[in-house]
N, C-alpha and C positions, 0 to 999 in steps of 0.2 A: 231655151236653154245656154245656159252659162257655160264660158271656157273658161279655163285656168286663170287668165289672167282678169276675170271678172265682165269681159266683150259680150252681150247677147249675140250667139250665134245666128237669130233670126232676123238680126239688124239688115236692112236693105243695101248699103256698103263694105257689108261684110265677108270677105274671102276667106273661107277654109281650105284647109290642104290635105282634108280625109276624102274617104271613098268617096261619101256620102253629098260634098261639097260641090257648089255650081262648077266649082275649076276644073274639075276633072272628075272622074268615074268613073264605071262598068255601066252606069243607067245610062251614060249618052247625057249626058247634063242633067235629066228629069232627076227629081228628089223624090226619094223613094219614102213608097208609104210608110207612116209614122205607126212602130208597132202597139198596139194597146195596150196596157197594162193598168192590172188593180191595184189601185195604191192606197184601196184601205186594208190591207195586209199587211203587217208586220214585217213577213220574211222578202218580201220584194222590196222594202224600206230602201237598204242598206244595196241591194243588186243594182235596181234601177234610177236611184240618186246621184249625183253629183255632189260630194261634199267637200271636196280640194281643196278650197279657196277658204271653205269656213273654220278649216283644220289648221291648214297653212298663219291666217291672222291669230288662233289662239294659241298657235307654236311661239309667235312672235310677242305677242304676248306674256306668254310663261320668260323667255329669256330676257325681257325687261324686266320681270319681276326677279327671276333670278341674278341675274348679273348688277343692274340698277337700284332696285329694290324697292322700284315699281314702274310706271308706264312714264317713257320720257315726255310726252306730252301734259304732262300734270305737274313734272318735276320744275323748280326755280331755276330760273338762270345763274343766280349764285351756287347751285349745287352743281352746275354740269361744267360751267366754267370759272376760271377766275384772273384776276387782270394782272398780266405779266408788271412788275415797276423795273426791271431790268438792271436790279442790283445782283450781280452774278454771286458775291463772296457773301451775301446775307442768304442767297438762295444755295449755295454750296453747306452753309455750317448749318441749314432748317434739316436739309437732304440727310446731311449726318446724323443728326439727331434724331428724326424720325423716322429713317428708313429702318426697315423691318429687316433681320438676315433672312438669306434666299431661303434657310430651312425653315424658317419660319412662317415664309410666305409658302411654300409647297404644302405645309401643314398643315396652312389654314382654309377652310370650307373655302367653295365656288360659291355658294348660294349666300344670297343675304336675307333668304327669306328668315327670320327668328324662330327661335324651335318653342314651341308649343309648351306654356307654361300648366297647362293643366292634365298633367300625368297621376294617372290614378292610383293611391293609396294602397294597392294589391299589388302595384308592380315594386314596391320597397318593402324590403322584409322587414317589419315590426312600425310599416309605417304612420299607423292610425295612433301608436304607443307614440313614436318619437315625437308627434304632430301635438299630440296630449301634453306630453313633456313640458315642452318648447310653451307653449299655452300657460301654462303655471309658473313656467319659470318668467317670463313676462308678466304675467301677474304681479309673480311675487317681489320682483324686481319694482315695479310702480309704487307698490306699497314699502318700501324700504327695506326688505325682509332680502338677504342675501343666503345661495346654499353653505351647504358643509365645505365643499371644497374650498369656495369661493373667502368662505370664513380665512381656512387653513391657510391659501397661500397671500389675503391681506398680512396675516399674522405672523406670518414668516417674512414676508418683504419689509413687515416694519421693523424688524429687531435690530439690532444693532450692536454687528460683532465686532471686538477688537481684533483688527489685522494680524496675523501673524508675519511678521517680516523675518526673513532668514537672516544670517549672520554673513556678514563679505566674508567673501574668499582670500579678500587684500589685507588678509591682515596676518604679518609676519607674528606677532607676536599669542596669536591664540595656540589652549593648549592639542596636543595630538594623543588619539588614542588608538587601540586594537579594534577595529568594529566585528571581529574574530571572536575579540575576548570575552569574558565571563561578565567584567566589569567595563559596564560602560554607560557613559554619560547620561544616554538618550535613555536609561531605564534609572535613572533615579529617582526622578516622578513618580514611580511606583512603587518604590521600594517601602515596607512597612504596611503596605494595603493588605486587606482580606485574600483569601486566594479566589472565594466566592464573586467578592466583587469584582476581581479584574477578569473571572472566567465570562462576567456577564458584561460587564462595560468595554473589556479590552478584545483585540482578536488575537487568541495566543498562536504562537508557535505550531505546526505538525510537528508530532513527536516524531521524528525519527529512528526506522529499528534499527539495533545494534548489530541485526545481521547484515545490512544493505553498507555497513563501513568494511564489513572483513571482503576483501576480495576474492573471487573465484578462484584463482592460480595462483600460486608466489613464484611464479616465471619471471623475470623481467620482460619489459615490451618491447627489447632490443637483446638479442642476444649475439654474445662476441661468440665469432666466428673462431673455429680454431688455429694456432700460428701456421699451421700446412696451408692454411687457404689466402696468405697473404704473396703480394706478385713478389715476394724476394724471399721465400721462406728457408729454412735449415733444411740441410738432406735428410733428417732423422724425423722432423714434423713433417716433412712433403710424403714421407715414405708411408708414415703412420696413417696420414690420409688416404693415400693412394689406397690401403692395406683396408681400408673400412670401405670403401666405392669400392673394391674388388668384394667382401665380402656379401656386400645389399647385393650385387649383381649376381653373384654366387645362388644368393636366398631366390631371387627372381626364377635363374632359369632352373631352382629344383622345385619349383611352385611351375614352371609350366611342365619341364617333364614330370611331376604326375599326373598334371590334370590330362597330357597326352596318354599315359598310359592305363587312365581311367574310360579314357575313353577310344583306346586304341581298338582294331578290330583283330582276332584270334588268328592267328595264322592257320595253316591246315592240321600243323601236327598240332598245336593246341585245340582245333576245334573238336567239340563233344561228337564222339562217335555212338551208336545206337549199343554197342558193348560195353562202353564204358558209363552210357544211362543205366541199363541191365544192373550194372555190378554196385552202381551209386543207390540203386533201388533195393537190391539186396542188404549190401551193408547197413541201410535203413533203419530197414524192417528187423533183422537183430539184432540191431541198437536199442528198437523199443521194445523187442520178445524178450531182451533178456534177464533171467530169472525168473519169468512167470510161470513156469513149469515147476519147477523145483517149490517154490511157496505153495501152490495149491497144495500141495499134497500134505504137507506140515502147517497146514491154516485150520484143515478141517478138524482136527483133534483139539484143537484149544478152542473153537468157536462151540463145538458139543459140549466138551467141559462148562464152558461159561454159563451156555443156555442151563445146564443143570442147575448148578448155583445160584443161579438168578430164583429158580425153580423152587429151589429148597429154600433160599432167604426169604422169598415171597409168604414162602408155608411157615417159617419160621414165626415169621411177623405178625401174622393171623391168630399164631395163639396168644392167650391174656398171660400178662406176668403174674407171679404170684407176692406176695409180700416184701417174702425174704428175699427173692432178687430182687425188687425195687430202692430197698433197702442197702443191698448190697453196691450197687451202682452208685447209691448216693454217696456209700461210705469213701468209694474208687474215688467220684470227683471232687470229695474235699479234700484227700490223699494227694489227689494230683495239685490239686490248686495250691497245698501247700507245701508239696516239694516244687512249685515253681517259686513261690513266694521266696523259700530257705534259700534255692539258688541264685537268685537276685540279689539277694543280702549279701550270698558269700562274695560274689561278683565287686559289689561293693565295696567291699572290704578291700578285697585285692587291688582295686581300684587306688589305693594311698600308695602300694607299693610299685605303679606303673606309672606315677607321676613324669620319671625323668624320659618313660619312653614315651608318655602324650606330649613333654616338651617340644622333643626332639621332632615327633610326626609334625606338631604346629609351626614351630620352625619350617621344616620342609615346604608346610604349606603358601607359610608366607612367602618363603623363596620363590616357589612356585608361580603363587600370584602376581608377583614382582617381577619374573620373568615376562611373564606376558601379559604385563602392561608393558613393560618395555619393549616386547613387539605388536603391541598395537599402536605406541607413539613411531615406532620407525616406518611400520606399515602407515601411516598417517600420513608423517612427514614426507614418502617415498610416493602417494598416492596422492600429495598436494603440490609434483611438479610435472603428474601427469594428466594429458586431456583425459577426459569423464565424457560417459556414452550420453549424450544426448540427444540425439536423434536416430532415427534407422539406423544412419550410415554411420562405419567405424571413421575414426581419425587415421590417416594416413601420410606420413614423412616424405616434407620433399624428397628429391634425390641427391644426392652432395654433391654442390659444384664443385670438381676438381677439374686440375688442367696437369697435363701428362708434362713430363720430367723439358721432352722438345718445345712444350707449349709454352713455357716459364719464358717472361720478357727480362725480368728483373728488373725492366725501369716502370715508372707510372705512365710515364707516356704512352710505352706500346701494348698498353695491358688490355686486351680484351675483356670486353663486360661476360659475364656469365649468368644465367638464370634472370629473372625479372622482379624488380621490386614490387611491382603490385600483388602477383603470387606470392611473395615473402611475405609482403601485409598480410593478405588473406589466410593467407595458414598460420601468420600468430594469433591470429585472432579467435583459429579456432580449437591453436593449442593452450592458449588461455582460459580456456569456457566459455568466452564473450559472445559466441555464436557456435550453432552448433554444427557439425560437418555438410558439407552441400555438395552437390555435382549438377552438373549442367543438364537443361531438362529436354529429355528428349521429344521429340514428337510422334505421339500416337494417333493413328488413325481412329475413330467412333464409329464410323458405317463402314461396312465394307467395300469395296470398289465391285461392280456388276459390270460384266462385261457383255453386249449385245452385239450379234452379227448385222451389219449392213442389209440392208433389204436387196440392193446390187449385189453387194458380194454373193450373198445366203441362194440367190437365183445362179450365180458364177458356179458355186462348190454344188450345188443339186443337181 
């Protein structure tokens, strides 16, 4: 039996430290009987055989192949050692030039075993097709035949194009022109060319819609505040600004009172009682039934008469008309048409004498249309300076920034700032219809909160 170090344990000079060794054990120095094992069975090979020394030897060989690229015993001395010449300056330059970066060393593989080259073609998409194409390309190159992309590339590289040199900027005598004007020297080469030719050869500019040149609002970007908002205003202008702010506050108070009145709970005197409820129902019933009893008696007779007339008319229609009756009806129809034609002719003759009245009616109509047109133009001008409805929210004006009479500083140094510049600019964008009115997003819980009692608390409550 071989130990881990490879020494036979049955050697007479070997002293073991196991329980079955000669140095000690329960047997009192006597060697135990060897257990008979059938080694012909494969299941007993790994159980009753010690191959640790073989595994260690193979691990050592694998480590040498992985780190050194082969067995160290088979390597030459030149590959394992180098002669130190003692030139420190040369060594520093060499190491600087050849030493890789730390990140490259980390990314390099530790194993020096080369990657196998026999990768199957099915592991690469279209591997066989690409391989055949590459073989065909190599055969054609040997015969001197180039592929179409290579021929086009060589033809493009062989062309000699004149180099366009830009005009120097340090020439004070050169002419100036308006880059946004219609007449530009850059477009002089395209003058007189066909429109179809220019469309196919030149990159034309995108035509800007005329609507994009119209401002969404005629308001100026920065509105001038009234003179009462100055740090040292006159008495009249300051009082006018105070009145404006007072009216705005009154409007807010009225809206709040209106909302409170709508949501106010009725008092005991105003609360509806059972008697009021019965009176309301009775008045409602009388209102619905008013006039029904009187009309019911008078409506019976007309209905019966109408029924009789319909019956008689139905009987008369069923009787056959005589030739004389048909002739009379035809004459009556012609007479009625002749009378209508004569009446229309007389009306046309009378219209000649109504020219003055017709002219006056036309003038009134034209003046009315002109007045309506002026109203529309005025309305459009008024709406041009008003914010439009761009979203679900309406535009709300900012509160008027005003200082009371005792708060006026009278000096620019003692002036206290009012309002916020950021809010003012944001509201200006909304007022000029550049962005829609917005409000701060509110957090909305999507899932309901579920409350559960803890087990310990449930035991106490029960």
